[in-house]
C-alpha positions as CSV (number, residue, x, y, z in Angstrom):
1,M,84.2,113.9,99.5
2,L,81.4,116.4,99.7
3,G,81.0,115.8,103.4
4,W,84.6,116.5,104.1
5,I,84.6,119.7,102.0
6,V,81.4,121.0,103.7
7,A,82.9,120.3,107.1
8,F,86.2,121.9,106.2
9,I,84.5,125.1,104.8
10,S,82.4,125.4,108.0
11,R,85.5,126.1,110.1
12,T,85.7,129.7,109.0
13,P,82.1,130.6,110.1
14,I,82.5,128.6,113.3
15,F,85.7,130.6,114.2
16,A,83.9,133.8,113.3
17,F,81.0,132.9,115.6
18,F,83.2,132.2,118.6
19,E,85.3,135.3,118.0
20,K,82.8,137.9,117.0
21,T,79.6,136.7,118.7
22,L,80.9,135.0,121.9
23,H,84.0,137.3,122.1
24,M,86.3,134.5,123.0
25,D,90.0,135.1,123.2
26,E,92.3,133.6,120.5
27,Y,93.4,130.6,122.6
28,R,89.9,129.5,123.6
29,C,88.5,130.4,120.2
30,E,91.0,128.1,118.5
31,W,90.2,125.2,120.9
32,A,86.4,125.7,120.5
33,T,86.7,125.9,116.7
34,L,88.7,122.7,116.4
35,F,86.5,120.7,118.7
36,T,83.3,122.0,117.1
37,A,84.7,121.2,113.6
38,G,85.2,117.6,114.7
39,T,81.6,117.5,116.0
40,V,80.2,119.0,112.8
41,E,82.1,116.5,110.7
42,E,80.6,113.5,112.5
43,V,77.1,114.9,112.3
44,L,77.6,115.3,108.5
45,R,79.0,111.8,108.3
46,L,76.0,110.3,110.0
47,V,73.5,112.3,107.9
48,I,75.2,111.0,104.7
49,L,75.1,107.4,106.0
50,V,71.4,107.8,106.8
51,L,70.6,109.4,103.5
52,L,72.4,106.7,101.5
53,G,71.0,104.0,103.7
54,I,74.2,102.0,103.7
55,G,74.6,101.4,107.5
56,G,74.1,97.6,107.1
57,D,76.7,97.3,104.3
58,F,80.2,97.0,105.7
59,E,81.9,97.5,102.4
60,A,80.0,100.6,101.6
61,V,80.6,102.1,105.0
62,Y,84.3,101.2,104.8
63,S,84.5,102.9,101.4
64,L,82.8,106.0,102.7
65,G,85.5,106.3,105.4
66,L,88.2,105.6,103.0
67,G,87.0,108.3,100.6
68,W,86.6,110.8,103.4
69,S,90.2,110.2,104.4
70,G,91.3,110.2,100.8
71,I,90.2,113.7,100.0
72,E,91.7,114.9,103.3
73,T,95.0,113.3,102.3
74,V,95.0,115.0,98.9
75,Y,94.5,118.4,100.6
76,Y,97.2,117.9,103.2
77,I,99.7,116.6,100.5
78,G,99.1,119.9,98.7
79,Q,99.5,121.8,101.9
80,S,102.8,120.0,102.7
81,L,104.1,120.7,99.3
82,F,103.4,124.4,99.7
83,Y,105.0,124.5,103.1
84,T,108.1,122.7,101.7
85,W,108.4,125.2,98.9
86,W,107.7,128.2,101.2
87,F,110.4,127.2,103.8
88,A,113.0,126.0,101.3
89,D,114.6,129.2,100.2
90,D,116.3,130.4,103.4
91,E,116.7,128.5,106.6
92,Y,116.8,131.7,108.7
93,R,114.1,133.8,107.1
94,P,111.7,134.7,110.0
95,V,108.1,133.5,109.9
96,A,105.3,134.0,112.4
97,I,103.4,131.2,114.1
98,P,100.1,132.6,115.5
99,G,98.7,129.7,117.4
100,S,98.7,126.6,115.1
101,A,98.7,128.5,111.9
102,L,101.9,129.2,110.1
103,A,102.1,132.4,108.0
104,P,104.6,134.9,106.7
105,S,105.1,138.1,108.6
106,I,103.5,140.8,106.5
107,P,103.1,144.4,107.7
108,V,99.5,145.5,108.0
109,T,98.2,149.0,108.3
110,A,94.7,150.4,109.1
111,T,93.2,153.8,108.9
112,N,90.8,153.5,111.8
113,P,92.5,154.2,115.2
114,A,90.7,151.3,116.8
115,D,91.7,149.0,114.0
116,N,95.3,150.3,114.2
117,K,95.4,149.4,117.9
118,R,94.2,145.9,117.1
119,V,96.7,145.5,114.2
120,K,99.6,146.7,116.4
121,G,98.6,144.2,119.1
122,A,98.5,141.4,116.6
123,Q,101.9,142.4,115.2
124,N,103.4,142.4,118.7
125,H,101.9,139.0,119.2
126,L,103.4,137.7,115.9
127,Q,106.8,139.2,116.7
128,N,106.8,137.2,119.9
129,D,106.2,134.0,118.0
130,M,108.7,134.6,115.2
131,V,110.9,131.6,114.4
132,S,113.3,130.7,111.6
133,T,112.1,128.7,108.6
134,K,114.4,125.9,109.8
135,E,112.6,125.8,113.2
136,A,109.2,126.0,111.4
137,R,110.1,122.9,109.3
138,R,111.1,121.1,112.4
139,M,107.9,122.0,114.2
140,L,105.8,120.8,111.3
141,G,107.8,117.7,110.7
142,I,108.6,118.7,107.1
143,D,112.2,117.6,107.4
144,R,110.9,114.2,108.7
145,P,108.2,112.9,106.4
146,W,107.8,109.8,108.5
147,W,105.7,111.8,111.0
148,S,103.4,113.1,108.2
149,L,103.0,109.5,107.0
150,M,102.0,108.4,110.5
151,G,99.6,111.3,110.7
152,R,97.8,110.5,107.4
153,T,97.7,106.8,108.4
154,S,96.1,107.7,111.7
155,S,93.6,110.0,110.0
156,M,92.6,107.2,107.6
157,M,92.0,104.7,110.4
158,V,90.0,107.3,112.4
159,H,87.7,108.1,109.4
160,I,87.1,104.5,108.6
161,G,86.6,103.6,112.2
162,L,84.2,106.4,113.0
163,S,82.3,105.6,109.8
164,C,81.9,102.1,111.1
165,W,80.8,103.3,114.5
166,L,78.0,105.5,113.0
167,G,77.1,103.0,110.3
168,Y,76.5,100.3,112.8
169,Y,74.9,102.1,115.8
170,G,73.8,105.4,114.1
171,W,72.7,108.1,116.5
172,I,73.6,106.1,119.6
173,L,77.3,106.6,119.0
174,L,77.1,110.1,117.5
175,I,78.2,111.8,120.8
176,P,81.2,109.5,121.5
177,A,82.3,109.8,117.8
178,A,82.0,113.6,118.0
179,L,84.0,113.7,121.3
180,V,86.7,111.5,119.8
181,H,87.1,113.4,116.6
182,G,86.9,116.9,118.3
183,T,89.5,115.9,120.8
184,L,91.9,114.6,118.1
185,Y,91.5,117.9,116.2
186,V,92.4,119.8,119.3
187,V,95.4,117.6,119.9
188,W,96.7,118.1,116.3
189,G,95.7,121.7,115.8
190,A,96.4,123.2,119.2
191,L,98.3,121.0,121.6
192,M,101.0,119.7,119.1
193,P,102.1,123.1,117.8
194,N,102.1,124.8,121.2
195,H,102.8,122.1,123.8
196,W,103.6,118.7,122.4
197,S,106.3,117.4,120.0
198,V,105.5,116.0,116.6
199,P,106.8,112.5,117.5
200,A,104.8,112.2,120.7
201,T,101.7,113.4,119.0
202,S,102.2,111.0,116.0
203,Y,102.7,107.9,118.2
204,G,99.8,108.9,120.5
205,T,97.3,109.5,117.7
206,M,98.5,106.4,115.8
207,M,97.6,104.2,118.8
208,A,94.3,106.1,119.2
209,G,93.5,105.7,115.5
210,M,94.3,101.9,115.7
211,G,91.9,101.5,118.6
212,I,89.1,103.4,116.8
213,F,89.7,101.4,113.6
214,L,89.7,98.0,115.3
215,I,86.5,98.8,117.3
216,G,84.8,99.8,114.1
217,L,85.8,96.5,112.4
218,A,84.7,94.5,115.5
219,L,81.3,96.0,115.4
220,Y,80.7,94.5,112.0
221,G,82.2,91.2,113.0
222,E,85.2,91.6,110.7
223,I,87.6,90.7,113.6
224,V,87.1,88.5,116.6
C-alpha cells in the first residue's frame, strides 16, 4: 500500500518538473508524466521486494501485487463514485475535459497581466473541450460499469504479474517492467480519453494484462 501511495503522490512533482523545468507543452508533459509514473512505480516495487527479501517466495510476491492493486482499486472506486455523483444532476450541464482530466468549468481571474494571459489561454482551451455531462459519462464508461470492471481486473493482473517479474528476476527485468507499466499508463491516461474508445482500450489492456500475469506465474513454475 505504501509503495502505491508514494508512486501516486510523486505524479505531481513529476508533472511540475516537466512543465516548469523542461518547459514541455501540455500534450508532451502529460505523456511524459504518465510514462515516468509507471517507471517510478516499478522502481519502488523492486526496492520493496529487495528490502523485504521475499523474491523467492511466490505467495509473498503474489500478495504484494494483490495488495498493490487492492489500494489502487479502493482509490478508483472512490473516484468513480465521485464522478457518478458529479455527473448525475444534469445530463446537459457543460464540463471541461483538459487532456485526460475531467473538471468543472470554473472562471479564474488573475491580477498579473502575464498570468491573465495564461488564464485566458487556458479558458479558451477549456471552452474548446467542453462536453455535456452525458457525453462525459459515456467517455469515462460510467454508464457502462462493465468497462470499469475490466479495467480494474486488468490492473490487478498487471500488478501481480509485474511483481512476479521483479520478484523472480529482480533488476534484470526492471526496464521491461517499467516500459510495460509506463506504456499502459499512457494508453489509459492519454490515448483512451483523446483517441481511443473505452471498449477498445478495455479489451486491449485486458489481453495485455492476461499476458503479463501468465508470464509472471510461469516464471515461478505455477503454470506449464
